[in-house]
NUSERO-25383 format. One record per atom (N, C-alpha, C): residue in three letters; x, y, z. Coordinates in steps of 0.05 Angstrom, whole numbers, plus 5000, padded with zeros to 4 digits. Atoms other than C-alpha are relative to their C-alpha. Example, Ala and Ser with C-alpha at 12.3 -4.5 7.8 and 13.67 -1.06 7.14 Angstrom:
<atoms>
ALA501849765000;ALA524649105156;ALA501850245000;SER498449764999;SER527349795143;SER498550225014;
</atoms>
This chain:
<atoms>
MET498950234988;MET716556802146;MET501449834979;LYS498450155019;LYS721956392113;LYS499549705003;ILE500550295000;ILE720355672094;ILE502449874988;HIS497650145010;HIS726355222086;HIS499149774981;LYS500650215019;LYS726454732028;LYS499949735012;HIS499850274988;HIS728254142072;HIS497449945015;ILE502650044988;ILE721454242107;ILE497849964979;LEU502050005021;LEU717454342044;LEU499949734986;LEU499950255016;LEU719753702009;LEU498649775014;PRO501550214986;PRO717353212063;PRO497050045000;VAL502949945000;VAL710653562067;VAL498849934973;LEU501050065027;LEU709853511991;LEU499949704995;ALA500050295004;ALA711752771992;ALA497749885015;LEU502350104985;LEU706652642047;LEU497450054986;GLY502549945015;GLY701352982005;GLY499649814977;LEU500250195022;LEU702952541946;LEU499249725009;MET500750264989;MET702551921989;MET497149985007;LEU502850004992;LEU695852122016;LEU498249994975;THR501649995024;THR693352261946;THR499949724987;SER500050275012;SER695651571921;SER498349815016;CYS501650184984;CYS692151231979;CYS497150044996;GLU502849965005;GLU685651521955;GLU499049844976;LYS500950175022;LYS685551041896;LYS498249785010;PRO501750234992;PRO680050521898;PRO501649755004;PHE498650244993;PHE682049861927;PHE500549824976;ASP499750185023;ASP680849481862;ASP502250094981;GLN497749905016;GLN686149921829;GLN502649945015;LEU497550054985;LEU691149851885;LEU500849715000;GLU499350294999;GLU690749091884;GLU500949894973;GLN499250095026;GLN692349051810;GLN503049964998;ASP497150055003;ASP699048741793;ASP500950144974;PRO499149855024;PRO702549231746;PRO501649834980;ASN498350175017;ASN706848661719;ASN498349794985;ARG501750205012;ARG700848241697;ARG498250134980;PRO501749875020;PRO697448411631;PRO497149965005;THR502950024997;THR690048551633;THR498649984973;SER501250035027;SER688948511558;SER502049874982;ALA498250125020;ALA691748151498;ALA498550014973;PRO501349995026;PRO690448161423;PRO498149764998;ALA501950225004;ALA684447741403;ALA501349764987;SER498650225014;SER688947331358;SER501649835019;LEU498450164981;LEU693347121416;LEU498249835018;VAL501950164984;VAL687346901459;VAL498949784983;PHE501050205020;PHE684546551397;PHE502049774998;ASN497950215002;ASN691146171390;ASN500049815024;GLY500150164976;GLY690645941462;GLY497649815000;VAL502450165001;VAL683545691452;VAL500449774981;LEU499550225019;LEU685745291391;LEU501849795012;ASN498350194987;ASN691244961431;ASN498449845021;ASP501750144981;ASP686044791485;ASP498349794985;MET501550195015;MET681944451431;MET501549744996;TYR498250245003;TYR687743981418;TYR500249855026;SER499650134974;SER688843851491;SER497549855009;ILE502550124991;ILE681543711506;ILE499149774982;ALA500650225019;ALA680843271444;ALA502049775003;GLY498350234995;GLY685442761476;GLY503050085002;GLY497249924999;GLY691943151468;GLY501949834984;GLY498450165018;GLY694442701413;GLY499549705002;ALA500350295002;ALA695341961399;ALA501349865024;TRP498750184981;TRP697441381444;TRP499850115029;ASN500449914972;ASN694541681508;ASN497749855012;ASP502150144987;ASP689141481557;ASP497549964983;SER502450025017;SER683541631508;SER500249774981;GLN499750215021;GLN686341161456;GLN500149725013;ARG500350264987;ARG686840601507;ARG497049955006;TYR502950034995;TYR679540721526;TYR498649934974;ASN501150075026;ASN678040681451;ASN500849724992;GLN499050275005;GLN681640001453;GLN501449984973;PHE498250015023;PHE686440181397;PHE502749885008;TYR497550124991;TYR692439981439;TYR499649945030;ALA500250074972;ALA693739701509;ALA502750035013;SER497549994985;SER698839811563;SER500549725012;ASN499350264988;ASN702539191586;ASN502050045024;TYR498149934980;TYR706739551639;TYR498750175021;ASN501749874979;ASN703239731704;ASN501250265010;TYR498849764989;TYR708240261725;TYR499150254986;TYR500849775016;TYR706040731669;TYR497050034998;ALA502949985004;ALA698840551658;ALA498849725001;THR501550255002;THR693540011662;THR497950044979;ASN502149995019;ASN687639861617;ASN497350025014;GLU502449994984;GLU682539971672;GLU498250244993;TYR501949795004;TYR676240381663;TYR498950095028;SER500849934973;SER676040551737;SER500150315002;TRP500049715002;TRP674241271724;TRP499050135025;THR501249834979;THR672941811775;THR498950254987;SER501149755011;SER671742541760;SER501550104976;THR498849875023;THR673142941698;THR500450305004;GLY499749714998;GLY675443651688;GLY497850154985;LEU501849825015;LEU671144231664;LEU501550204985;TYR498549835019;TYR672844731610;TYR499150295001;TYR501149724998;TYR669945381637;TYR502350204998;THR497749825003;THR676945691640;THR500450074971;THR499749965029;THR677545601565;THR497750174989;LEU502349855009;LEU670545861555;LEU500250305009;LYS499549734992;LYS672446481595;LYS501950144981;ASN498249895020;ASN678046581546;ASN498650064974;VAL501649955024;VAL673046531489;VAL498650275003;VAL501349754995;VAL669147101521;VAL502150234999;LYS497949805001;LYS675647491530;LYS500950054971;MET499349975028;MET677447371457;MET498050184986;GLU502149845013;GLU670847671435;GLU500250295010;GLN499849734989;GLN671748271482;GLN502450154988;GLU497649875011;GLU678748411456;GLU499650074971;ALA500649945028;ALA676348381384;ALA498550264997;LYS501649755000;LYS671248921398;LYS501650245010;LYS498349794990;LYS676249321438;LYS501950114979;ALA498149935021;ALA680749321377;ALA498550144977;GLY501549855020;GLY675149651337;GLY498449834980;LEU501650165018;LEU671949061302;LEU497050035006;PRO502949974994;PRO664349081294;PRO499049775018;ASP501150214982;ASP659848671339;ASP500149724988;MET499950255014;MET659448121288;MET502649994984;ASN497450025012;ASN666547921269;ASN500949715000;ALA499050285002;ALA670747301256;ALA500349875027;TYR499650114973;TYR672347211330;TYR497349945013;SER502750054988;SER665047271352;SER498749764986;ALA501150235014;ALA662946781298;ALA501249745009;LEU498750254990;LEU668046261319;LEU499649975029;GLY500750024972;GLY666446421391;GLY497649835004;LYS502550174998;LYS659646101379;LYS500749714995;PHE499250275005;PHE662945491350;PHE501549885024;PHE498550094977;PHE667745441409;PHE498149945024;ARG502050064979;ARG661845481458;ARG498849734995;ALA501250265007;ALA658544911421;ALA502049775006;TYR497950214998;TYR665044511421;TYR500649935029;PHE499150064972;PHE667044581494;PHE497649925018;PHE502350104985;PHE660044521523;PHE499249724993;GLU500650275008;GLU658943901482;GLU502049805012;GLN498050174988;GLN665443611507;GLN499449945029;MET500750054972;MET663043701578;MET497549845003;THR502650134995;THR655843471571;THR500149704992;LYS499950285007;LYS657642821536;LYS501749845019;ARG498550144978;ARG662342651594;ARG498349975025;LEU501349984974;LEU657542841650;LEU496949984999;GLY502949975000;GLY650342971629;GLY499250295003;ASP500849724994;ASP647143601658;ASP502550165009;ILE497849834992;ILE651944181666;ILE499050295002;PRO500749715000;PRO651644931683;PRO500650124972;MET499649875026;MET650745321619;MET498850285000;THR501449745001;THR645545891621;THR501150195020;GLN499049834978;GLN648246161687;GLN503049995003;ALA497150034998;ALA655545981674;ALA501350254989;LEU498249785011;LEU661246471658;LEU499150285009;GLN500849734990;GLN658247031701;GLN501950095022;GLY498049914981;GLY664247061748;GLY498850045028;LEU500949944973;LEU662947391815;LEU497050055002;ASP502949955000;ASP655847551794;ASP498449755006;ASN501450254994;ASN653946821801;ASN502149775003;GLN498050214994;GLN658746331834;GLN498849735004;THR501350274997;THR653645771841;THR497949974978;PRO501950015022;PRO650445701772;PRO498349745001;LYS501750235002;LYS644545231764;LYS500749834976;TYR499450185022;TYR645144631719;TYR497850014979;ASP501950035022;ASP641744601651;ASP499849704994;SER500350285008;SER638843941628;SER501649954975;GLN498550075024;GLN642843571576;GLN498550064975;LYS501649935024;LYS637243661527;LYS500250294994;ASP499949725005;ASP637244411536;ASP502850094990;VAL497249945009;VAL644844421528;VAL500349934970;TYR499850075029;TYR644244061461;TYR498350184982;VAL501649805015;VAL638744521438;VAL501650254995;GLN498449755002;GLN643345111452;GLN502549954982;ILE497750065016;ILE649344761420;ILE499350024970;LEU500850005028;LEU645544671355;LEU499450294991;LYS500549725007;LYS643345401357;LYS502650154996;TRP497449875003;TRP650545641367;TRP501249924973;LEU498850095026;LEU652745221307;LEU498650134976;ASP501449875022;ASP647245501263;ASP500750294998;ASP499349715000;ASP648846211284;ASP502850044990;ALA497249985010;ALA656246101272;ALA500149974970;ASN500150035029;ASN654745851202;ASN498950254986;SER501249765012;SER650346451187;SER501950235001;ASP498149784998;ASP655546941213;ASP502349974981;LEU497850055018;LEU661046621173;LEU499250044971;THR501049945028;THR656846651110;THR500150304994;SER499949715004;SER656147401120;SER502850114998;LEU497349905000;LEU663447511135;LEU501549924975;ILE498750095024;ILE665747101076;ILE499150164976;ALA501149835022;ALA661147501030;ALA501350275000;LYS498749744997;LYS664648131056;LYS503049994996;ASN497150045002;ASN671547831044;ASN501550095025;ASP498849924975;ASP673047941117;ASP502749855004;ASN497450124996;ASN680447811132;ASN501350085027;ASN499049914974;ASN681048011205;ASN501049785018;LEU499250224983;LEU682347321233;LEU503049974999;ALA497150044999;ALA689547201256;ALA500649815023;GLY499250184978;GLY693246701300;GLY499049714996;ASP501250265005;ASP690246071267;ASP502149794995;ILE498050215004;ILE694645461276;ILE498949764984;TYR501350235014;TYR689745001240;TYR499450054970;LEU501249975026;LEU686645301178;LEU501050264986;ASN498849775013;ASN691045901160;ASN498150234997;ASN501949774998;ASN685646401180;ASN497950004978;SER502050025021;SER680946151126;SER497249975012;LEU502750024989;LEU673746301145;LEU498449794984;ALA501450205016;ALA671345861087;ALA500549725011;LYS499450264989;LYS674945261117;LYS498749975028;TRP501350024974;TRP672345431187;TRP497049954997;GLN502950055004;GLN665245441160;GLN499549704994;LYS500350295005;LYS666244731134;LYS500349845026;VAL499650144975;VAL668744521202;VAL497550035017;VAL502449954984;VAL662644831236;VAL497749814992;ASN502250175010;ASN657744451192;ASN500649705002;THR499250284996;THR661643801194;THR499749925029;TYR500350054971;TYR661743851270;TYR497049985007;LYS502950014995;LYS654243981269;LYS498949724994;LEU500950285006;LEU653243301235;LEU501049815021;ARG499150174978;ARG657542981289;ARG498150025023;VAL501849964978;VAL652943281341;VAL497349864995;LEU502650135007;LEU646643051305;LEU500249705000;ILE499750295000;ILE649242351295;ILE500249905029;SER499750084972;SER651042321369;SER497349995015;LEU502749994988;LEU643642451384;LEU498149804987;SER501750195015;SER641141851344;SER497849875018;LYS502150124982;LYS637441571405;LYS497850205006;LYS502149794996;LYS633542231408;LYS499050104974;GLU500849915027;GLU631742261334;GLU497150084999;SER502949935001;SER624342331351;SER499450245018;ASP500549774982;ASP625142911400;ASP499450244983;ALA501049775017;ALA621243501371;ALA501850255003;ASP498449764996;ASP625644031402;ASP502749984987;LEU497450045013;LEU632143741376;LEU499749994970;ASN500650015028;ASN629043591308;ASN502449894984;VAL497550115011;VAL635043151291;VAL499749934970;LYS500250105028;LYS632542841226;LYS499650234981;ALA500449775018;ALA630143491195;ALA502550174998;ARG497549855000;ARG636543851215;ARG502149874982;PHE498150165016;PHE640643301184;PHE499450034971;ALA500949985029;ALA636643311119;ALA500550284990;ASP499649725009;ASP637244071116;ASP502950044992;VAL497149975007;VAL644844031117;VAL500649854974;VAL499450165024;VAL645043471065;VAL498850134975;ASN501449905024;ASN640043811018;ASN500750294993;ASN499349725005;ASN643044511023;ASN503050055002;PRO497149984998;PRO650544471009;PRO501050294997;THR499149725002;THR650945210991;THR499750145026;LYS500549884974;LYS647945421057;LYS501849885021;TYR498450154980;TYR651744891096;TYR502349864987;PRO497850135012;PRO658344761062;PRO501449805019;LEU498750204985;LEU661844131086;LEU502849954990;MET497350085008;MET668943861083;MET499849854973;ALA500050135026;ALA670443651011;ALA502249804996;SER497750195002;SER676943271022;SER501650015026;MET498350004977;MET682443121071;MET501450275004;ASP498849744998;ASP685143821057;ASP498450195019;ASP501749844983;ASP679444101098;ASP500049915030;ASN499950104973;ASN681043711161;ASN500850215020;LEU499049844977;LEU681544081227;LEU502049815014;GLN498050194990;GLN688043761248;GLN502550155011;TYR497749894986;TYR694143881291;TYR502549884986;ILE497650095014;ILE700843841254;ILE502450005019;TYR497650024982;TYR707043611291;TYR502550094985;ASN497449945011;ASN714143851281;ASN502249875017;ASN497950134985;ASN720943621305;ASN501450175020;GLN498849824980;GLN722044181354;GLN498450015026;TYR501549954975;TYR716744381405;TYR497549835003;ASN502450174998;ASN710743951388;ASN500449754984;LYS499450255013;LYS713343271371;LYS497749815002;TYR502150214999;TYR708842681355;TYR500349855026;ASN500050134974;ASN706942301418;ASN501849765002;ARG498150225000;ARG711241701398;ARG502150074979;ASN497849915017;ASN718041871369;ASN502649895010;PRO497450124992;PRO725441691373;PRO500850065029;ASP499249924973;ASP726242061439;ASP498849825022;ASN501350154979;ASN721341631478;ASN499749704993;PHE500250285008;PHE722340961443;PHE500749825024;GLY499250184979;GLY725940661503;GLY498150005024;GLN501949984977;GLN720440891551;GLN497649834996;ASN502650135003;ASN714340581519;ASN499749814977;ALA500450165025;ALA715640211454;ALA499249715005;THR500750284994;THR715339521486;THR498149975023;ARG501850014977;ARG710839711543;ARG497150064991;GLU502649975012;GLU704939821497;GLU499849814976;ASN500450165024;ASN702039341446;ASN497350064988;MET502549955014;MET696339351397;MET497749855014;ALA502450124988;ALA689339201423;ALA498549834980;ALA501350195018;ALA685438621395;ALA497450114988;THR502549895011;THR679039031386;THR500650134973;TYR499349855024;TYR682539461334;TYR501549824980;LEU498350165019;LEU687939011304;LEU498549754991;GLY501550245008;GLY683338401304;GLY497950064980;THR501949925021;THR678138781265;THR501450044973;LEU498549965025;LEU683338991214;LEU500749734987;THR499150255012;THR686038291204;THR497749824991;THR502350155008;THR679237971202;THR499050094972;LEU500949895025;LEU677538431144;LEU502250004979;LYS497750005018;LYS684338311112;LYS500650294989;ASP499749725006;ASP685339061114;ASP502950084999;PRO497249945002;PRO692039321089;PRO501050225019;ARG499149814980;ARG692139871142;ARG501549855022;THR498650174981;THR694639291186;THR503050044997;PHE497150005005;PHE701539331153;PHE501350285006;VAL498949734994;VAL702240081166;VAL500050065030;VAL500349924972;VAL700040121238;VAL501349815020;ALA499050204981;ALA702939491269;ALA502449854990;GLU497850185006;GLU708939031271;GLU499049715002;PRO500850284996;PRO708138281261;PRO501149905027;ALA499250124975;ALA708537891326;ALA502549834995;THR497450145005;THR715737631330;THR499749705003;ALA500350294995;ALA713536951357;ALA498649874975;LYS501350105024;LYS709036861296;LYS501949974977;VAL498050015021;VAL714637031248;VAL502049785005;ALA498150214993;ALA719436571285;ALA498849724995;ALA501350265005;ALA714236011277;ALA499549954970;GLY500150055029;GLY714436101201;GLY497850164986;VAL502149855013;VAL708636571188;VAL501350244986;LYS498849785015;LYS710437081134;LYS499350275013;PRO500549744988;PRO711037801160;PRO497750154987;THR502249875014;THR705938021108;THR497549844999;ASP502450164997;ASP700937491127;ASP498350135023;PHE501749884979;PHE695037771167;PHE500149835025;ALA499850174976;ALA695837171214;ALA502450075017;ALA497749934984;ALA702437471237;ALA499450235019;PHE500749764984;PHE698838061270;PHE498049935021;VAL501750084977;VAL695837951339;VAL499950235020;GLY500449814979;GLY692938441388;GLY499249875026;ALA500850104974;ALA691738341462;ALA497250105007;SER502649914989;SER684838361493;SER500550205022;SER499749794979;SER684239001534;SER499149895027;GLY501050114975;GLY680838571586;GLY501949795013;GLU498250204990;GLU686738101595;GLU501450105025;ASP498549944976;ASP690038081663;ASP502750124992;LEU497749855008;LEU695838571660;LEU502649845002;ALA497650164996;ALA701038081686;ALA500349804977;ILE500050205022;ILE699037571633;ILE500750154974;MET499449855025;MET699138101578;MET502950074999;SER497249934999;SER706038331600;SER501749764992;SER498550245006;SER708637621597;SER499849924971;ASN500450075028;ASN705537481530;ASN501450204981;ALA498649805017;ALA708238131501;ALA503049965000;ASN497150054998;ASN715237971526;ASN500849764985;GLN499450245016;GLN714837301491;GLN499550044970;GLY500349955029;GLY713237631425;GLY497349914989;LEU502550105010;LEU706037391422;LEU498250224989;TYR501749785009;TYR703138081408;TYR501550194981;SER498949795018;SER704138621356;SER500350265015;PHE499549744990;PHE707139281374;PHE499350214979;GLN500449795020;GLN706239961341;GLN502149984978;ASN498150015022;ASN709440001273;ASN502350195005;ARG497749834993;ARG716440261285;ARG500650214979;LYS499449815022;LYS717340591218;LYS498050235000;HIS502149795003;HIS710640961216;HIS500050195024;TYR500449834976;TYR710541211288;TYR502650095013;TYR497749934983;TYR717341191320;TYR502550104985;SER497649925014;SER722341341265;SER500150304994;THR500249715007;THR720042071259;THR498850155023;TYR501249834979;TYR718142661302;TYR497350114991;THR502549885011;THR712242841257;THR497849794995;ALA501950225005;ALA708942171241;ALA497650084983;GLU502449935015;GLU701842351222;GLU498550225014;PRO501649794987;PRO697142941235;PRO498049885020;TYR502050094981;TYR692342891293;TYR497450154993;ILE502549885011;ILE685343001266;ILE498050045024;LEU502149944980;LEU680343351313;LEU497349964988;VAL502550045015;VAL674643381262;VAL500949954971;GLY498950075027;GLY675743041195;GLY498149904980;TYR501550085024;TYR673342851127;TYR499149715002;PRO501050274999;PRO673042091138;PRO497649975019;GLU502350004981;GLU668542181199;GLU497550114987;LEU502349885014;LEU664042631158;LEU498749814981;GLN501250195020;GLN663242111103;GLN498449785014;PHE501550214986;PHE661241581153;PHE497550115015;SER502349884987;SER656542061189;SER497850044979;LEU501949985022;LEU653142211122;LEU498849734994;ALA501050275006;ALA652641461108;ALA498149915022;GLU501750094978;GLU649741331177;GLU497350135000;GLY502649865000;GLY644441871173;GLY498249914978;ILE501650105022;ILE642141631105;ILE499149715005;ASN500850274993;ASN642240911129;ASN497650005019;ARG502149984980;ARG637641121186;ARG497450134988;GLY502349885013;GLY632941461137;GLY499550295006;TRP500349724994;TRP634242171158;TRP500050184976;ALA499949855025;ALA635542401087;ALA500349814977;ALA499650165024;ALA635642151016;ALA502950034991;GLY497249995009;GLY642241980985;GLY501149724998;ASN498750255005;ASN647141430969;ASN501949945023;ALA498450064977;ALA649741161035;ALA502549854992;GLU497750165008;GLU654340671000;GLU502350174989;GLU498049835011;GLU657941220963;GLU501650145022;TYR498649874977;TYR659541591028;TYR501649805016;TYR498750214986;TYR661440941061;TYR502749934986;LYS497650065015;LYS666440781006;LYS502050235001;ASN498249774998;ASN669141491007;ASN501550015026;GLY498750004974;GLY670541431081;GLY502249805002;ILE497950205000;ILE674440791073;ILE502450094984;LEU497849925018;LEU678541061015;LEU501550245012;ALA498749774987;ALA679941711053;ALA501949905022;SER498450114978;SER682541311112;SER502549854988;TRP497750145012;TRP686840871067;TRP502050214990;GLY498349795010;GLY689641501034;GLY501650135023;PHE498749884977;PHE691341781103;PHE502649845007;TYR497750184994;TYR696041181112;TYR501849954976;GLY498350025024;GLY698941251042;GLY499549764983;LEU500750245015;LEU695540631015;LEU498750064973;LYS501149965027;LYS693840590941;LYS499849734986;ASP500250255017;ASP691840070890;ASP502749944988;GLY497450085012;GLY697739670865;GLY502049925022;ALA497850084982;ALA704439530897;ALA500550225021;ASN499549824977;ASN705539840966;ASN502449895015;THR497750084983;THR712139831005;THR499350035029;VAL500449994972;VAL711439671078;VAL502649945015;TYR497550014984;TYR716639691133;TYR499549875027;PHE500150124974;PHE717739241193;PHE502850015012;SER497449984987;SER723239311244;SER501649744996;ALA498250235003;ALA729238861231;ALA501049905026;ASP498850084975;ASP731538851303;ASP498450085025;GLY501649904978;GLY725839111345;GLY500250295005;GLY499649724996;GLY728339821341;GLY498650174979;TYR501449815018;TYR726540431299;TYR501950114979;LYS498149905020;LYS732640511254;LYS500549824977;VAL499450195021;VAL733539881214;VAL497449844993;PHE502650125008;PHE727739601173;PHE500449804977;ASN500350175023;ASN726139031128;ASN497650104983;THR502149905017;THR721939241068;THR498749774985;TYR501650215013;TYR716438831036;TYR498150144981;THR502049895018;THR711638940978;THR497449855004;VAL502750124998;VAL704238820988;VAL498350124978;ASN501749915022;ASN699338870931;ASN497250065012;VAL502549914989;VAL693139260948;VAL497950044978;SER502249965019;SER686439240911;SER497550075015;PHE502449924985;PHE680639640938;PHE497649834989;ALA502250155012;ALA676039260890;ALA499849735014;ASP500050274987;ASP678138590920;ASP499250035030;TYR500749954972;TYR677638870991;TYR497050045003;TYR502849934998;TYR670739150979;TYR498249764992;ALA501650235009;ALA668338500946;ALA499449815023;GLN500550184977;GLN668738151014;GLN497250055011;SER502749974990;SER661838021043;SER499950175026;ALA499949854975;ALA664038321109;ALA500450304995;VAL499449725006;VAL665938981074;VAL497950124982;LYS501949895020;LYS661139061015;LYS497550095014;TYR502349884986;TYR655439511038;TYR497549834997;ALA502350185000;ALA649439091058;ALA497450154997;GLY502449855005;GLY644539651043;GLY499150155026;ASN501049844977;ASN640540111089;ASN498549825019;SER501050204981;SER639539581141;SER501750005025;ALA498450024975;ALA642139391210;ALA502849904993;ASP497350105007;ASP647839011177;ASP501650214986;GLY498649785013;GLY649539601133;GLY501050215020;LEU499349814979;LEU649540061194;LEU502549905016;LYS497750114985;LYS654339591231;LYS502550034984;GLN497749975016;GLN659039611172;GLN501050295000;ILE499349724999;ILE658940371171;ILE501450075027;LEU498949954974;LEU660340401246;LEU502749875004;THR497450144998;THR665939891241;THR502250154986;GLN498049855015;GLN669540281187;GLN500550275012;LYS499649744987;LYS668440931224;LYS501949965024;TYR498350064978;TYR671740611285;TYR502949974990;LEU497350045011;LEU677740401243;LEU501350264992;ALA499049745009;ALA678441101214;ALA500750185023;PHE499549844977;PHE678441401284;PHE502749935014;ALA497650104985;ALA684841021304;ALA502050235005;GLN498049804991;GLN689441491343;GLN499250294992;GLN501049745008;GLN685042081323;GLN497650085018;SER502549894990;SER679542531351;SER499249935028;GLY500550044972;GLY680242391424;GLY498349765006;LEU501850224992;LEU674541961452;LEU497749964982;GLU502350035018;GLU670041991391;GLU499449704994;ALA500450295004;ALA671141241379;ALA498549885024;PHE501450104976;PHE668941111451;PHE497150095000;TYR502849894999;TYR662841571446;TYR498249864979;ASN501650155020;ASN660541221382;ASN499549725009;GLN500450274990;GLN661540541413;GLN498050005023;ARG501949984977;ARG657740761476;ARG497250034989;ARG502749955012;ARG651940991432;ARG498949764985;THR501050215019;THR651640391385;THR500849725007;GLY499150274994;GLY655339801415;GLY501949894979;VAL498250095022;VAL659839761353;VAL502650155001;PRO499750294998;PRO665039481356;PRO499649905029;THR500250104973;THR664439021416;THR502650045014;PHE497649964984;PHE669439251468;PHE500549765017;LEU499350244984;LEU673138691503;LEU500450085029;VAL499849954972;VAL672838661578;VAL501149755014;GLY498950214984;GLY675838241633;GLY501350125025;PRO498749894976;PRO679938311696;PRO501750254995;GLY498249775006;GLY684538801661;GLY498650264996;THR501549755004;THR679039311647;THR498750105026;GLY501149914975;GLY676739341720;GLY497050064999;ASN502849914999;ASN670039661738;ASN498149764997;SER501750245001;SER667038961749;SER499549914971;GLN500150085028;GLN668538821676;GLN497750134984;ARG502049845014;ARG663839371652;ARG501550234987;ILE499149755012;ILE665239931603;ILE498350235011;PRO501649784989;PRO663040571639;PRO498750174979;LEU501549835018;LEU658341071608;LEU500650305004;ARG499649724994;ARG660641721640;ARG502250035021;TRP498249934978;TRP665142071689;TRP498450135023;GLN501249864978;GLN663542361757;GLN500550304998;TYR499649714999;TYR662743101769;TYR502550065017;PRO497649944985;PRO669143431794;PRO499550095029;ALA500349944972;ALA670243541868;ALA499450295005;THR500549724996;THR670044291859;THR497050064998;GLU502949965001;GLU662744251839;GLU498649905025;ARG501250104975;ARG661143831899;ARG500650185024;SER499249834978;SER664744321944;SER498950284999;TYR500749725002;TYR663045001917;TYR497350054986;ASN502649975012;ASN656544881880;ASN498249775008;ALA501050254990;ALA653944331924;ALA497049974996;ALA502950035003;ALA646444471923;ALA499149944972;ASN500750055028;ASN645944511848;ASN501149744989;ASN498850265008;ASN650643921838;ASN498349775011;THR501650224988;THR646643491886;THR497349974986;ALA502650015015;ALA640143671850;ALA500449874973;ALA499550125026;ALA643243491783;ALA500449705001;VAL499550284997;VAL645742821807;VAL497449855008;GLN502550124992;GLN639142671841;GLN498049984976;GLY501950005022;GLY635042861780;GLY500749814977;GLN499150175022;GLN639242451731;GLN500549725008;TYR498950264993;TYR642141871769;TYR499149905027;GLY501150094975;GLY637941781831;GLY501750055024;GLY498449924978;GLY642942121875;GLY502849875001;ASN497450145000;ASN648841671857;ASN501650084975;ASP498349905022;ASP654241991815;ASP501649764988;ASP499050265008;ASP655541321781;ASP501150014972;ILE498850005027;ILE660241231722;ILE498649804982;ASN501450205016;ASN655840651698;ASN497150084994;ALA502849915004;ALA649341051696;ALA499850134972;ALA500549895027;ALA646341251629;ALA499050295002;MET501049725002;MET645542001615;MET497750014981;TRP502549965016;TRP639442281580;TRP500449934970;SER499650045028;SER642442251510;SER500449714992;LEU499650295006;LEU643741501516;LEU497549835005;LYS502450164993;LYS636741301537;LYS498050004977;
</atoms>
């Protein structure tokens, strides 16, 4: 029997179609145009960028208003209200951390590698960012995907116990990798793939976490005081940042990641934001030369005969002031604006520090002040101030400062101010008062000043924990003139993990997801 080719070809095609349809559904639904894997270095790079975004995403944003470093005087863009609702969660980034670790092993790296070591640090970082905003959060049962879509909440205490374990494990792993001269890390936008620098970040961050738990210093499971002393007494085991060169910081350029205030957006916000009294008033009260770098003299003060280099020429607005009144006062030149030379005349301005050396110095001073370890708190306190001064380019002797000649960012009048750290430190309000409540307040005040436009909400978290400095409130801050203590859980948790979310809110806050309720770590 003769079989014609035109009959054979359709039959063969039908057979191929039937064969292809026998593929499992999970293969058929895959998008061939969407990658299912990526180099660990690329995922790592994305996680690093998320760190920046989650840590406030730069200067002059909502976080820095909540820190009361500056204030908005223009309602269309922003208010100074603390009328918070829900916050976001960072499980998507944590899923990427897991993916990063998987891709590293897929590429042939051993189980313990640079990405797995830093993965532990990232877990500590992102879980801590969530728990200090909310309280209890899913942790142990989180990141299981379809295997568990309704994870139970872990207590905030258990979350912190795990955070400290991750940080210790990350430090141990990095010690081993550094000893082996491991050089497999790639894609690092912060520290040029240096595991030694990352180890300093891990341990410096650990001290941040321990300091944040000062109200729980007697908790046996957290063991805050002994852990703090262990870091201080064992610098070889727990290397810490040694200078500003070790900062974990985001560097701006004039192309794709410009500083948040720059020539391009001068017309949008330069006069619609002014300095806040909490910050600028603290600087001027202490006769602190950082004043001349970060702020412009109030034009009404200068017009009235006050010298531009006189601290009396610099005035911040209370964050609690009614917004209409603040706007009117700002338009009349009664308040100081951001320094035009330092912030607006360039696209790079200053680095944005996520975890830095000045904070470390004040953390060491605070822990020693509290009696957690032996040491010279005054030395660390002074180091922190000097590091912050250096960040702004201040030095002993003659310093040139720049103030706008016409309110813009192109023409400046220059002045010389003489700076003496010895004279500054000799002031009773600055000279360390010893390991006492007064000394602690000085440490916390200087730490606040060093946080200006840096490190996201760390200034707020420290103020929430200690009450230093006093945040100003009024009709402009909303929330019945209260500074809130937390955010609400996101709507997705209430919708898709309702039973566990309800139990967490009931157990912590009596069933009311209240932004003014104190979480466990604050009690």
